[in-house]
VEXDREN-2710 file (C-alpha; in Angstrom, 1 decimal):
% VEXDREN-2710
k/r/px/py/pz
1/MET/0.0/0.0/0.0
2/GLU/3.0/2.3/0.2
3/ASN/2.6/3.5/-3.4
4/ILE/-1.0/4.4/-2.9
5/PRO/-1.6/8.0/-1.8
6/ASP/-4.1/9.1/0.7
7/THR/-7.2/8.9/-1.4
8/GLN/-8.9/11.9/0.3
9/SER/-5.9/14.0/-0.7
10/LEU/-6.5/13.2/-4.3
11/PHE/-9.7/15.2/-4.3
12/ASP/-8.5/18.0/-2.0
13/VAL/-9.0/21.5/-3.4
14/THR/-8.5/23.3/-0.1
15/GLY/-7.2/26.8/-0.7
16/LYS/-7.4/26.6/-4.5
17/VAL/-8.8/29.6/-6.3
18/ALA/-11.7/28.8/-8.7
19/LEU/-13.1/31.2/-11.3
20/ILE/-16.6/30.1/-12.4
21/THR/-18.4/31.7/-15.4
22/GLY/-22.2/31.5/-15.6
23/ALA/-22.2/31.2/-11.8
24/SER/-25.8/32.5/-11.6
25/GLY/-27.1/29.5/-13.7
26/GLY/-27.8/26.0/-12.6
27/PHE/-24.5/24.4/-13.5
28/GLY/-22.3/27.3/-12.4
29/CYS/-24.1/27.7/-9.1
30/ALA/-23.8/24.0/-8.3
31/ALA/-20.1/24.1/-9.2
32/ALA/-19.5/27.2/-7.1
33/LYS/-21.2/25.8/-4.0
34/GLY/-19.6/22.4/-4.4
35/LEU/-16.1/23.7/-4.8
36/ALA/-16.5/26.2/-2.0
37/LYS/-17.8/23.4/0.3
38/ALA/-14.7/21.4/-0.6
39/GLY/-12.5/24.2/0.5
40/ALA/-11.8/26.3/-2.6
41/LYS/-12.0/30.0/-2.8
42/VAL/-14.5/30.8/-5.5
43/MET/-14.9/33.9/-7.7
44/LEU/-18.4/34.0/-9.3
45/THR/-19.0/35.8/-12.5
46/GLY/-22.0/36.4/-14.8
47/ARG/-24.3/39.2/-15.9
48/ASN/-27.0/38.9/-13.2
49/GLU/-25.5/40.8/-10.2
50/LYS/-28.5/40.2/-7.9
51/LYS/-28.1/36.4/-8.3
52/LEU/-24.4/36.5/-8.0
53/ALA/-24.6/38.5/-4.8
54/ALA/-27.1/36.1/-3.3
55/ILE/-25.0/33.0/-4.1
56/SER/-21.8/34.7/-2.8
57/ASP/-23.6/35.7/0.4
58/GLU/-24.9/32.2/0.9
59/ILE/-21.4/30.7/0.5
60/ASN/-19.8/33.2/2.8
61/GLU/-22.5/32.9/5.4
62/GLY/-21.8/29.1/5.4
63/GLY/-18.2/29.7/6.5
64/PHE/-16.6/29.4/3.1
65/ALA/-14.9/31.9/0.7
66/ALA/-16.6/33.6/-2.2
67/ALA/-16.7/36.8/-4.1
68/TYR/-18.2/38.0/-7.4
69/VAL/-17.7/40.3/-10.3
70/THR/-20.2/41.0/-13.0
71/GLY/-19.3/40.8/-16.7
72/ASP/-20.0/39.1/-20.0
73/PRO/-17.6/36.4/-21.0
74/ALA/-18.2/37.1/-24.7
75/ILE/-16.8/40.7/-24.3
76/GLU/-13.0/40.8/-24.3
77/ALA/-12.7/43.8/-22.0
78/ASP/-15.1/42.2/-19.5
79/VAL/-13.1/39.0/-19.5
80/LYS/-9.8/40.8/-18.8
81/ARG/-11.4/42.8/-16.0
82/ILE/-12.9/39.6/-14.5
83/VAL/-9.6/37.7/-14.6
84/ASP/-7.7/40.7/-13.2
85/GLY/-10.2/41.1/-10.4
86/THR/-9.9/37.4/-9.5
87/VAL/-6.1/37.6/-9.3
88/GLU/-6.3/40.8/-7.3
89/LYS/-8.8/39.3/-4.8
90/PHE/-7.4/35.8/-4.4
91/GLU/-3.8/36.1/-5.7
92/GLY/-4.1/33.7/-8.6
93/ILE/-6.3/31.2/-10.4
94/ASP/-6.0/27.4/-10.0
95/ILE/-9.3/26.2/-11.4
96/LEU/-11.5/27.5/-14.2
97/ILE/-15.1/26.3/-14.8
98/THR/-16.8/27.7/-17.9
99/ALA/-20.6/27.3/-17.3
100/ALA/-21.9/30.3/-19.2
101/GLY/-24.1/29.6/-22.2
102/VAL/-27.3/30.0/-24.0
103/SER/-29.6/27.9/-26.2
104/ILE/-32.0/29.0/-29.0
105/VAL/-34.0/26.1/-30.4
106/LYS/-35.8/26.4/-33.7
107/PRO/-35.7/24.9/-37.2
108/ILE/-32.8/26.1/-39.3
109/VAL/-35.0/27.5/-42.0
110/GLU/-36.5/29.8/-39.3
111/TYR/-33.2/30.6/-37.6
112/PRO/-32.0/34.2/-38.1
113/VAL/-28.3/34.6/-38.3
114/GLU/-28.4/37.0/-35.4
115/ASP/-29.7/34.1/-33.2
116/PHE/-27.1/31.8/-34.4
117/MET/-24.3/34.3/-33.6
118/THR/-25.9/34.9/-30.2
119/VAL/-25.5/31.2/-29.4
120/MET/-22.0/31.0/-30.9
121/ASN/-20.7/34.1/-29.1
122/ALA/-22.0/33.0/-25.7
123/ASN/-21.0/29.3/-26.0
124/VAL/-17.8/29.4/-28.1
125/THR/-16.4/32.9/-28.2
126/GLY/-17.0/33.5/-24.5
127/THR/-15.4/30.1/-23.6
128/TRP/-12.4/30.7/-25.8
129/LEU/-11.8/34.2/-24.4
130/VAL/-12.0/33.2/-20.8
131/CYS/-9.7/30.2/-21.5
132/ARG/-7.2/32.5/-23.2
133/GLU/-7.0/35.0/-20.4
134/VAL/-7.0/32.5/-17.6
135/GLY/-4.4/30.5/-19.5
136/LYS/-2.1/33.5/-19.4
137/VAL/-2.4/33.6/-15.7
138/MET/-1.9/29.8/-15.1
139/ILE/1.2/29.7/-17.4
140/GLU/2.8/32.7/-15.7
141/GLN/2.1/31.2/-12.3
142/GLY/4.0/28.1/-13.3
143/ARG/2.0/25.7/-11.0
144/GLY/-0.3/24.1/-13.5
145/GLY/-4.1/24.3/-13.3
146/LYS/-7.4/22.7/-14.0
147/VAL/-9.8/23.9/-16.7
148/VAL/-13.3/22.4/-16.9
149/LEU/-15.5/23.4/-19.8
150/VAL/-19.2/22.7/-19.4
151/SER/-20.4/21.3/-22.7
152/SER/-23.3/19.0/-23.6
153/THR/-24.2/15.6/-25.2
154/ARG/-25.4/17.8/-28.1
155/GLY/-21.7/18.2/-28.9
156/LEU/-21.6/14.5/-29.8
157/LEU/-25.2/13.7/-30.9
158/GLY/-27.3/15.9/-33.2
159/MET/-30.9/16.7/-32.6
160/ALA/-33.5/18.4/-34.8
161/ASN/-33.8/22.2/-34.3
162/TYR/-30.5/22.3/-32.4
163/THR/-28.3/23.4/-35.2
164/GLY/-27.1/26.4/-33.3
165/TYR/-26.6/24.9/-29.8
166/ALA/-25.2/21.5/-31.1
167/THR/-22.8/23.3/-33.4
168/SER/-21.5/25.4/-30.5
169/LYS/-21.0/22.5/-28.2
170/GLY/-19.2/20.5/-30.9
171/ALA/-16.8/23.5/-31.1
172/VAL/-16.4/23.3/-27.3
173/HIS/-15.4/19.7/-27.6
174/ILE/-12.7/20.3/-30.1
175/LEU/-11.5/23.4/-28.1
176/THR/-11.1/21.1/-25.1
177/LYS/-9.0/18.7/-27.1
178/SER/-6.9/21.4/-28.7
179/LEU/-6.2/23.1/-25.4
180/GLY/-5.4/19.8/-23.8
181/CYS/-2.7/19.3/-26.5
182/GLU/-1.4/22.9/-26.2
183/TRP/-1.3/23.2/-22.4
184/GLY/-0.1/19.8/-21.4
185/LYS/3.5/21.0/-21.2
186/TYR/2.4/23.5/-18.6
187/ASN/0.7/20.9/-16.4
188/ILE/-2.7/22.5/-17.2
189/ASN/-5.4/19.9/-17.5
190/VAL/-8.3/20.8/-19.8
191/ASN/-11.4/18.6/-19.8
192/ALA/-15.1/19.0/-20.5
193/ILE/-18.2/17.8/-18.8
194/ALA/-21.0/16.9/-21.2
195/PRO/-24.3/16.6/-19.4
196/THR/-27.6/15.5/-20.9
197/VAL/-30.7/17.4/-20.0
198/PHE/-30.4/18.8/-16.5
199/ARG/-32.9/21.0/-14.8
200/THR/-31.7/24.5/-15.4
201/ALA/-33.3/27.8/-16.5
202/LEU/-32.4/26.9/-20.1
203/THR/-34.2/23.5/-19.9
204/GLN/-37.1/24.0/-17.6
205/TRP/-39.5/23.9/-20.6
206/MET/-38.4/20.2/-21.2
207/PHE/-39.5/19.3/-17.7
208/ASP/-42.8/21.2/-18.1
209/ASP/-43.6/19.6/-21.5
210/LYS/-44.9/16.3/-20.2
211/GLU/-45.0/14.6/-23.6
212/PHE/-41.4/15.6/-24.5
213/TYR/-40.2/14.5/-21.0
214/LYS/-41.7/11.0/-21.4
215/VAL/-40.2/10.5/-24.8
216/PHE/-36.8/11.8/-23.9
217/LEU/-36.7/9.8/-20.7
218/LYS/-36.9/6.6/-22.7
219/ARG/-33.3/7.3/-23.8
220/ILE/-31.9/7.5/-20.2
221/PRO/-31.0/4.1/-18.8
222/ILE/-30.9/5.5/-15.2
223/GLY/-34.5/6.5/-15.6
224/ARG/-34.5/10.2/-14.8
225/LEU/-33.1/13.5/-16.1
226/GLY/-30.4/15.3/-14.2
227/GLU/-30.4/17.8/-11.4
228/ALA/-27.6/20.3/-11.2
229/GLU/-26.2/18.7/-8.1
230/ASP/-25.6/15.4/-10.0
231/PHE/-22.5/16.8/-11.7
232/ILE/-20.7/18.2/-8.6
233/GLY/-18.7/15.0/-8.2
234/SER/-17.4/15.3/-11.8
235/VAL/-16.5/18.9/-11.2
236/LEU/-14.5/18.0/-8.1
237/PHE/-12.7/15.1/-9.9
238/LEU/-11.7/17.3/-12.8
239/SER/-10.7/20.2/-10.5
240/SER/-8.4/18.1/-8.3
241/LYS/-5.2/16.0/-8.3
242/ALA/-7.4/12.9/-9.0
243/SER/-7.5/13.9/-12.7
244/ASP/-3.8/14.8/-13.1
245/PHE/-3.3/12.2/-15.9
246/MET/-6.5/13.2/-17.8
247/THR/-6.6/16.0/-20.4
248/GLY/-8.5/16.7/-23.6
249/SER/-11.3/14.4/-22.6
250/ILE/-15.0/14.7/-22.6
251/MET/-16.8/13.3/-19.6
252/TYR/-20.4/12.4/-20.3
253/VAL/-22.5/12.9/-17.2
254/ASP/-25.8/11.8/-18.9
255/GLY/-27.4/8.9/-17.0
256/GLY/-26.3/6.6/-19.8
257/TYR/-27.8/8.7/-22.7
258/THR/-24.8/8.3/-25.0
259/ALA/-24.2/4.6/-24.0
260/GLY/-26.4/3.1/-26.6
END
């Protein structure tokens, strides 16, 4: 047993600094609370200041460490301000979680290019910009880092009326792999979590549409759709030492949706 490390230490993120985009949404909020409860110092960012403040207050009142800064990850100046503010507040960045995103669902023949660009800017450009600026910090720090991009099973499997969203998540998948190749030499691990349908503000309509819910549920071997809390374990794994030999990978947290 002498070559086996303390298994609890493999998942230890105590004192690590985590920047979380889209922190006011379902995935970002769950990631922020989960990492904070595991001992990380979390910087929350997004466009909804009221929600960010409430989440930050809840974490701090629970005895953990959180702060927030508003901004749009698809705007370059905002991203630089967010990253600079995180470094100023917590003296570095060890973990990045990109959970910001939007979805516009409609047939392609009815899809205005403006809607397509809204989805691409939020899901691809914003993710790319945040990775670029945080990457600069992590490389300069010289202590490695963990980057976790929140993607979707739609990045692997197409679906009618999802040409905007699915295309954007396919791009996130290849960004994950490209950065994994590019940043491996810096000891920066880059991986993605690809959930199936989870209950968030973006997908609540799927839960409300009983017929859609019944049909979709037939594809889930576990027999239910996801709740945001279901993916916290995956976030912790990809944010900790436990995933040190894993990069450029897509982790499907989907109840078995992509299994067959």
